[in-house]
N, C-alpha and C positions, 0 to 999 in steps of 0.2 A: 162499146160492146157490152151484152148483159152476161151474166155467169152461164146463164143457160148455154149462151150461144158459143163463150169461151171453150166451156167443156166438151159440147159436142165436136168445137174443131179440134181439138187436141186427142180426143178421142179417135175421130177419123183418118186423123194423120198417122198416129197412135197404132194403130191397126192396121195400118199398110204395111207400116215397116215390121210389125210382129209377122205379117203373114209372110213377108220376104224372108225374115229370118228364120220361121218354120219351114220353108220353102227349101234355103240353103242347109239347113241342119237336117233336113229329109235324106237330102241328095249328099253332101258329104259322111255322116252319121249312120245312115240306113241303105240307102241304093248301091254306093262304093263299098261299103264291107261286106254286101251281100253277094257283089260278084264273084269272091273268089270262092266265098264261099257254097255258091251253086257250083261253078266250075270244078273244084277243086276237091276230091274224097278226104275224109279225114282230117277237117279244120275243125281245131278245137272250138268251144265256148267265146261269142265274142260278147263283150258287155261294154256298153256306152252309156255315160252317165248323162241323165236328164238336167239335173239341177246347176250344176256349175258353167255351164255353157249359158241357161236361160238368166241364169244371175248377171252373169257377164254383160249379155246383151242389153237387158234391162236398165243397166247401172247406165251403159254408155248413152242408151234411148235417154233416158232423163238427164245424162249430163248435157248433150247437145239442143234437148228439146227448152232447156229451162231458160238457157241464155235466148235464143231465135223467138220464141216467143211471149219472153218478158219485151221485148223491143216491140212487136207487133201489138200484144195488149195493149202496152201504154200509149202506141199511136191512134188504138182507137177508143182511147178514154176508158179504158178497163182501172178500176182502183186497184191498188197494191194487194190488199186484202183479197178482192177475187180473184186476183193472178193467183195469191197462193192456194186459196180453196180450190180454183180451177185444176192446179197441178195436184193436189192432194187427191180429189175426188177422180181424176182421171185416173193416177194411178192407180188407188185403190179399183176401179173397175179392169184396166188394163190385166192388171196382176191377177185378179179373180179371174178374167177370162183364160189367161193366159195357163193358172194353175189346171182350169178343167180340160183344156188342150192337151196338157204334158201328164195330166191323168189318166186320160183317155188313150193317148200312146202308151203309156207302161201297161194299162191291161191288155193292149194290143198287142202290144213287142214284148211279153215277158217269159216267152221260149214257149207260149201256145199256137199263136198263128206261126211262125217258124222256129225251128228246134234248132237249138245250140245258139239262139240269136235272141239279147236282152237289153231293153232299154230301161236301166233304175237309177233309182235317185238312195244309195246304199246308206248317207247317213239319215235319211229320213225313215228308212225303213229300222235301220237301227234303234231311232228315238223311238219310234210308236208301234215297235213289233211288226208293220205290216199292216195294220188296222186300218181300212178304206178311209173312214172318215178324220181321224187324227192325221191320218199320212195327207191328205188332199188340204187339211188347216194349214198345218205344217209347212206345207208347199207354198201354199199363200202367206203366209208368214215371212218366209224366206225372201220371196219375192217381192215383198214389201219392204222389208231390210234394204235390199237392193237397190230399188228405186229411192229410199230415201239416201243413201249414200251416195248416190249419183245425184239427186238433186242438190244436195249439200256442196258437193264438187262442184257441179255445174254452177252454183251461187257464187261458190269462190272466186271461181275462174274468171265470172263477169265481173265481180265487185272490184278484182285487181287486176293491174297491168303489168305485162313485160317480165321483169326481173322480179318483181314483188310475187309471182304467181312462181319463179323459180324459189324464189327465197322460202315462201310458204311450203312447196313441196320438200324442198331441202331440211328443212324444221322440222318437219312432219317425221320425214324418214329419221335426221339425227336423235328425235325423241325415242322411237323405236329401237334405235341403235345403243343410245344411252340406257333404255331400260333394260335390254337385255343383259347389257353388263355390268349395270349394277345387281342385278338380279344373281350374277354368276359369284358376286362379292358378297351377299349376304351370307348370313352362318345359317348351318342347316337349319336351325330351328327357326329360323326366320325365314326360310325358303318352304318350309312347310306350312308357315301361318298363312302364305301369302297364296299357296296353292289350295289350303283349305277356306280361306276366303273366297279366292275363285271357285270353287267347288260349290260352295254354299250360295253363291250369287245366281250361278246356273241351274242350281237344283242336282247338283251331281251328289250322292251320298253312299250310304254304306249297302242299301236295297238298289243302287243303281240310278239312272238319271228319273228326274221326276219330270216328265214330258210338259206337263202345262207350267210348271215354275221355268223350264226354259223358253216356251213359248213368252211366259210374261216378260223374261229379261230382254229378249229379243223386241218385244213390244216397246219395253223401256228404253233399250239403245234408238229404237227406229223413231220414237219420240222425240227425243233430246235434237237427235239430226235435224229435223222437221221445226222444231224450235228456233234450231239457227238457222234453216233456210228462212224462215220468218222474217226473223231479225237481220238478216242479210237484203233481203229482198226490200224491206222497209226504207232503207239506206242506199239502196243500188240506183244507180245513175244512168240514164240510157247515154251512152258514148257516140258521138257524132264525128264523123270525118272532116279533118281541118278544122275542129273546134277548136 
């Protein structure tokens, strides 16, 4: 299978999944909340987040598609490098298209079309000040991050089996718990040093958050995750039943 064909295949499958997601999102996040608002007087403002559900869905979509598509592409003679490129390019295109759709929904349901009803992404608005193009770009960046996390998780799940998957998950959780405990045991000066380092990395200074440095930080994290995905795909084997 050629690279162009692999990208087209992934986009055709993923876009159908995204359209299904948007249908359910509009049903549960827009139509159902609007029913009591239209039937009952005096309903307060309703705010629905656009970012978190989209990131979670993109993450889940990436987790499921990485494993299934890998087996199909290998069987069709696609090289591992082309499989990685197809996953990467299709994720960029898919997340960009979804960010446009979410931005349109934000502009449509931001209190103008229906009073007291708002579709929002408060974190992005807080970082960008509500400016159109920076908000659009940062929304795309967050979706790329979600896709990268999902691809890495999917590659890990396909690389390892059974109890080893559980062990990796438990180890990851244990590292987070251990890190939080060690942070509490630090001296006040050491805690402040860690906090100042984190602020420096993400671009949070005395004048507020540097949005471009924050975007660069997310890009670096996404790049690291994609490198891990590439390395895992290079050694991943197609599992056969009763092999």
